[in-house]
C-alpha positions as CSV (number, residue, x, y, z in Angstrom):
1,M,-93.2,361.1,-45.2
2,K,-92.6,363.8,-47.6
3,V,-89.2,364.0,-49.1
4,T,-87.6,366.9,-51.1
5,V,-84.7,366.2,-53.5
6,V,-83.0,369.4,-55.0
7,G,-81.5,368.8,-58.4
8,A,-83.3,367.0,-61.2
9,G,-80.3,365.9,-62.9
10,A,-79.4,362.1,-63.2
11,V,-78.3,362.0,-59.6
12,G,-81.5,363.8,-58.2
13,A,-83.7,361.6,-60.3
14,S,-82.2,358.5,-59.5
15,C,-82.8,359.6,-55.6
16,A,-86.2,360.2,-56.5
17,E,-86.8,357.3,-58.6
18,Y,-85.3,354.5,-55.9
19,I,-87.1,356.3,-52.8
20,A,-90.2,356.0,-54.8
21,L,-89.7,352.2,-55.7
22,K,-89.1,351.5,-51.9
23,N,-92.7,352.8,-51.3
24,F,-91.9,354.0,-48.0
25,A,-92.5,358.0,-48.6
26,S,-95.6,359.6,-49.2
27,E,-94.5,362.3,-51.4
28,V,-91.1,363.2,-53.2
29,I,-90.8,366.9,-54.6
30,L,-88.2,367.0,-57.2
31,L,-87.1,370.7,-57.4
32,D,-84.8,372.1,-60.0
33,I,-84.0,376.0,-61.3
34,K,-84.3,375.0,-65.0
35,E,-87.7,375.8,-66.2
36,G,-90.2,372.6,-66.6
37,F,-87.1,370.2,-66.0
38,A,-88.1,368.7,-62.7
39,E,-91.8,368.6,-63.9
40,G,-91.0,366.6,-66.9
41,K,-88.7,364.3,-64.8
42,A,-91.5,363.6,-62.1
43,M,-94.2,363.0,-65.0
44,D,-91.9,360.4,-66.5
45,L,-91.3,358.7,-63.4
46,M,-95.0,358.9,-62.3
47,Q,-95.6,356.9,-65.5
48,T,-93.7,354.0,-64.4
49,A,-96.0,354.0,-61.1
50,S,-98.7,351.4,-62.3
51,L,-95.5,349.3,-64.0
52,N,-93.2,349.3,-60.9
53,G,-96.1,349.3,-58.3
54,F,-95.3,352.1,-56.1
55,D,-97.8,354.5,-54.6
56,T,-95.5,357.2,-53.6
57,R,-96.4,360.7,-55.3
58,I,-93.6,362.4,-57.1
59,K,-94.0,366.1,-58.0
60,G,-91.9,368.2,-60.0
61,V,-91.5,372.1,-59.4
62,T,-89.3,375.1,-60.9
63,N,-87.3,376.6,-58.1
64,D,-90.9,377.1,-55.9
65,Y,-89.5,376.3,-52.3
66,S,-92.8,376.8,-50.8
67,Q,-93.9,373.5,-52.4
68,T,-91.3,371.8,-50.4
69,A,-92.8,372.9,-46.9
70,G,-93.1,370.1,-44.3
71,S,-90.1,367.8,-45.8
72,E,-89.1,365.4,-43.0
73,V,-85.6,364.6,-45.1
74,A,-84.4,366.9,-47.9
75,V,-81.6,365.5,-50.2
76,I,-79.3,368.1,-51.9
77,T,-77.9,367.1,-55.2
78,S,-77.6,370.5,-56.8
79,G,-74.4,371.8,-57.9
80,I,-72.1,371.5,-61.2
81,P,-71.4,367.8,-61.6
82,R,-67.7,366.6,-62.0
83,K,-66.2,366.6,-65.3
84,P,-63.2,364.0,-66.7
85,G,-60.0,365.1,-65.1
86,M,-61.7,367.4,-62.2
87,T,-61.1,366.6,-58.6
88,R,-64.1,366.9,-56.3
89,E,-62.1,369.8,-54.5
90,E,-62.3,371.9,-57.9
91,L,-65.6,372.0,-57.6
92,I,-66.0,373.9,-54.6
93,G,-66.2,377.8,-55.8
94,T,-69.4,377.0,-57.6
95,N,-71.0,374.6,-55.5
96,A,-70.5,376.0,-52.2
97,N,-72.6,379.1,-53.0
98,I,-75.4,376.9,-54.7
99,V,-75.7,374.8,-51.5
100,K,-75.8,377.8,-49.3
101,S,-78.7,379.3,-51.1
102,V,-80.5,376.0,-51.3
103,V,-80.2,375.0,-47.7
104,E,-81.5,378.6,-46.4
105,Q,-84.5,378.1,-48.4
106,L,-85.2,374.5,-47.5
107,I,-85.1,375.4,-43.8
108,K,-87.3,378.8,-44.2
109,Y,-90.3,376.2,-45.0
110,S,-89.3,372.9,-43.3
111,P,-87.3,374.1,-40.1
112,N,-87.5,370.5,-38.9
113,V,-85.9,369.0,-41.7
114,I,-82.9,366.3,-41.8
115,I,-80.6,367.6,-44.4
116,I,-78.6,364.8,-46.8
117,I,-75.9,366.3,-48.6
118,V,-74.8,364.8,-51.8
119,S,-73.3,367.7,-53.6
120,N,-69.3,367.7,-53.9
121,P,-66.8,368.2,-52.3
122,M,-69.0,366.7,-49.9
123,D,-67.3,367.1,-46.8
124,T,-66.7,370.5,-47.1
125,L,-70.2,371.1,-48.0
126,A,-71.6,369.4,-45.1
127,Y,-69.4,371.6,-43.0
128,L,-70.9,374.8,-44.6
129,V,-74.5,373.6,-43.9
130,H,-73.4,373.3,-40.3
131,K,-72.1,376.8,-40.2
132,V,-74.8,378.2,-42.1
133,T,-77.7,376.7,-40.4
134,K,-76.5,375.9,-36.9
135,L,-78.7,372.9,-37.2
136,P,-78.1,370.4,-34.5
137,K,-75.3,367.9,-36.0
138,N,-77.8,365.0,-36.1
139,R,-79.7,366.6,-38.6
140,I,-76.9,367.3,-41.4
141,I,-75.6,364.0,-43.1
142,G,-73.1,363.7,-46.0
143,M,-73.6,360.7,-48.0
144,G,-70.4,359.9,-49.3
145,G,-69.5,356.9,-46.9
146,A,-72.6,355.0,-47.8
147,L,-71.6,355.3,-51.5
148,D,-68.0,354.6,-50.9
149,S,-68.6,351.3,-48.9
150,A,-70.9,350.0,-51.6
151,R,-68.2,350.6,-54.1
152,F,-65.7,349.1,-51.7
153,K,-68.1,345.9,-51.2
154,Y,-68.3,345.8,-55.0
155,R,-64.5,345.5,-55.5
156,L,-64.1,342.9,-52.6
157,A,-67.0,340.8,-54.3
158,E,-65.1,341.0,-57.5
159,A,-61.7,339.9,-56.0
160,L,-63.4,337.3,-54.0
161,K,-65.4,336.0,-56.9
162,S,-68.4,336.0,-54.2
163,P,-71.8,337.2,-54.1
164,I,-72.1,340.9,-52.8
165,S,-74.5,339.9,-50.1
166,D,-71.6,337.7,-48.8
167,V,-69.6,340.4,-48.4
168,D,-69.1,342.9,-45.4
169,G,-66.7,346.2,-45.6
170,M,-66.7,350.0,-44.7
171,V,-65.0,353.1,-45.7
172,I,-64.4,356.2,-43.4
173,A,-62.6,359.2,-43.8
174,A,-63.0,362.1,-46.6
175,H,-65.1,361.5,-49.6
176,S,-62.2,361.9,-51.9
177,D,-60.0,360.2,-54.3
178,T,-57.1,360.5,-51.9
179,G,-58.6,361.0,-48.4
180,M,-61.0,358.1,-48.2
181,L,-60.1,355.1,-46.0
182,P,-61.3,351.4,-46.7
183,L,-60.9,349.4,-43.9
184,T,-59.8,346.1,-45.4
185,R,-58.6,344.8,-41.9
186,L,-62.1,344.7,-40.9
187,A,-63.6,343.5,-44.2
188,S,-65.3,340.2,-44.1
189,R,-66.9,337.6,-45.9
190,N,-69.8,335.7,-44.0
191,G,-67.8,337.0,-40.6
192,V,-64.6,335.6,-42.0
193,P,-62.0,338.2,-42.5
194,V,-61.2,338.8,-46.3
195,S,-57.3,338.5,-45.5
196,Q,-58.0,334.9,-45.2
197,F,-59.1,334.8,-49.1
198,L,-57.1,337.6,-50.3
199,S,-53.5,338.3,-50.5
200,E,-52.1,341.9,-49.2
201,E,-51.5,342.7,-52.8
202,Q,-55.1,341.9,-53.8
203,L,-56.2,343.8,-50.9
204,E,-54.2,346.7,-51.7
205,Y,-55.6,346.6,-55.3
206,V,-59.2,346.7,-53.9
207,S,-58.4,349.6,-51.5
208,Q,-57.2,351.8,-54.7
209,E,-59.9,350.9,-56.9
210,T,-62.3,351.8,-54.3
211,K,-60.6,355.1,-53.6
212,V,-60.8,356.1,-57.5
213,G,-64.4,354.6,-58.0
214,G,-65.9,358.0,-58.7
215,A,-63.0,358.9,-60.9
216,T,-63.1,355.8,-62.9
217,L,-66.7,356.2,-63.8
218,T,-66.5,359.9,-64.5
219,K,-63.8,358.9,-67.2
220,L,-66.1,356.2,-68.4
221,L,-69.4,358.2,-68.3
222,G,-68.1,361.9,-69.2
223,T,-69.9,362.9,-66.0
224,S,-70.6,361.8,-62.3
225,A,-72.3,358.5,-61.7
226,W,-75.8,358.4,-60.8
227,Y,-77.0,354.9,-60.0
228,A,-75.4,354.1,-57.0
229,P,-75.4,357.7,-55.6
230,G,-79.2,357.5,-56.1
231,A,-79.3,353.9,-54.4
232,A,-77.2,355.1,-51.3
233,V,-79.5,358.3,-50.6
234,S,-82.4,356.2,-50.7
235,A,-81.1,353.7,-48.0
236,L,-80.3,356.6,-45.9
237,V,-83.7,358.0,-46.4
238,Q,-85.6,355.0,-45.7
239,A,-83.1,354.1,-42.5
240,I,-84.8,357.6,-41.4
241,A,-88.4,357.2,-42.5
242,C,-88.5,353.8,-41.1
243,D,-86.5,354.3,-38.0
244,Q,-84.2,351.4,-38.9
245,K,-81.1,352.2,-36.7
246,K,-79.2,350.9,-39.5
247,V,-75.1,351.8,-39.4
248,Y,-74.0,353.7,-42.3
249,P,-70.6,355.6,-42.8
250,C,-71.4,359.4,-43.0
251,S,-69.8,362.5,-43.0
252,T,-70.6,364.2,-39.7
253,L,-69.6,366.9,-37.7
254,L,-66.9,365.6,-35.2
255,N,-66.4,366.9,-31.7
256,G,-63.5,364.9,-30.4
257,E,-64.5,361.8,-31.9
258,Y,-61.4,360.2,-33.6
259,G,-59.4,362.7,-32.4
260,E,-61.0,365.5,-34.8
261,S,-63.4,368.5,-33.9
262,D,-64.8,371.3,-36.1
263,I,-64.8,369.0,-39.3
264,C,-67.1,366.6,-41.0
265,L,-65.6,363.3,-41.8
266,G,-67.0,360.0,-42.7
267,V,-67.3,357.7,-39.7
268,P,-69.7,354.8,-38.7
269,T,-73.0,356.2,-37.7
270,V,-76.6,354.8,-36.6
271,I,-79.3,356.5,-38.8
272,G,-82.6,356.6,-37.3
273,K,-85.9,358.7,-37.2
274,N,-83.7,361.5,-35.5
275,G,-81.0,361.5,-38.5
276,I,-77.5,360.6,-37.1
277,E,-78.4,359.0,-33.6
278,E,-74.9,358.0,-32.7
279,I,-71.5,357.9,-33.9
280,I,-69.8,354.6,-33.3
281,N,-66.0,354.6,-32.4
282,I,-63.9,351.7,-33.8
283,E,-60.6,351.2,-32.4
284,L,-58.3,351.8,-35.6
285,S,-54.5,350.7,-36.0
286,E,-51.9,353.2,-35.7
287,E,-51.7,353.2,-39.4
288,E,-55.2,353.8,-39.9
289,K,-55.2,356.4,-37.4
290,A,-52.3,358.1,-39.5
291,K,-54.3,357.7,-42.5
292,F,-57.4,359.3,-40.9
293,K,-55.5,362.4,-39.5
294,E,-54.1,362.8,-43.0
295,S,-57.5,362.9,-44.5
296,A,-58.6,365.1,-41.9
297,S,-55.7,367.9,-42.7
298,A,-56.5,367.8,-46.2
299,V,-60.3,368.5,-45.7
300,R,-59.1,371.2,-43.4
301,E,-57.0,372.8,-46.6
302,I,-60.1,372.7,-48.5
303,N,-62.4,373.9,-46.0
304,K,-60.4,377.2,-46.1
305,A,-61.8,378.1,-49.4
306,L,-65.4,378.6,-47.3
307,D,-64.1,381.9,-45.8
308,N,-65.7,383.7,-48.9
309,V,-68.8,382.0,-48.6
310,L,-69.6,381.8,-44.6
């Protein structure tokens, strides 16, 4: 499998590294607009191949989309990163135009590509890609829910004082500090509801810390995180490449599911060789339904900013 990663910054390079380490792809093209930058990152990564035991070829290119031809999966990380105090929504003006240009070039050379959106505001940019490309909905995937769920499980394991491998949990709705919906009601430790181990106050703390997970790291690092986003992307790409049929919450175009239409939001999906192969309908509580609807309303407001781009 040939995979393209657009944007050779910290997130893009981490995506390329984790994909290569898992050794399921034949080639990763790392593309950036900065002269020599992707080439340098790719060379550095390839010099770890003999040490880390992978055979995936990583090739860096400067803004030459012809080199991406024949890609089965493309990951878009390009755009300006979030700065301390900046919301994902404030990024839209610049990043929408960047993503529109990138996706048009990708499809020109790889018309059958499956696209994974990482750039923020992710739900809105996934929606933009749907509108610009008219691709089937299964081939456009917003990564956010997979990352948010990983952060949720980290916080759950921290509160439970348990190994993360014992914990399962999911975050749906918008990939934003206020819009995401950690499903604490359904979270479990080895199949046992976490509510048997944690108080309502502890679960609320876990939920709130999950919601501000990205902002917390941005404040500490001075820029967006990159290790966990890169790992989340590699998990999705592997699920496609190996036709794993794994369940990940991903931002996808809804057509009546969860009571919403003409909007991209995070919901549980089955990921396989065709991209999003199924949307799983979970029976939400009335409170969860209300929060999901509120999250959708907020995303719709942000989507209005696309009127100048579409």
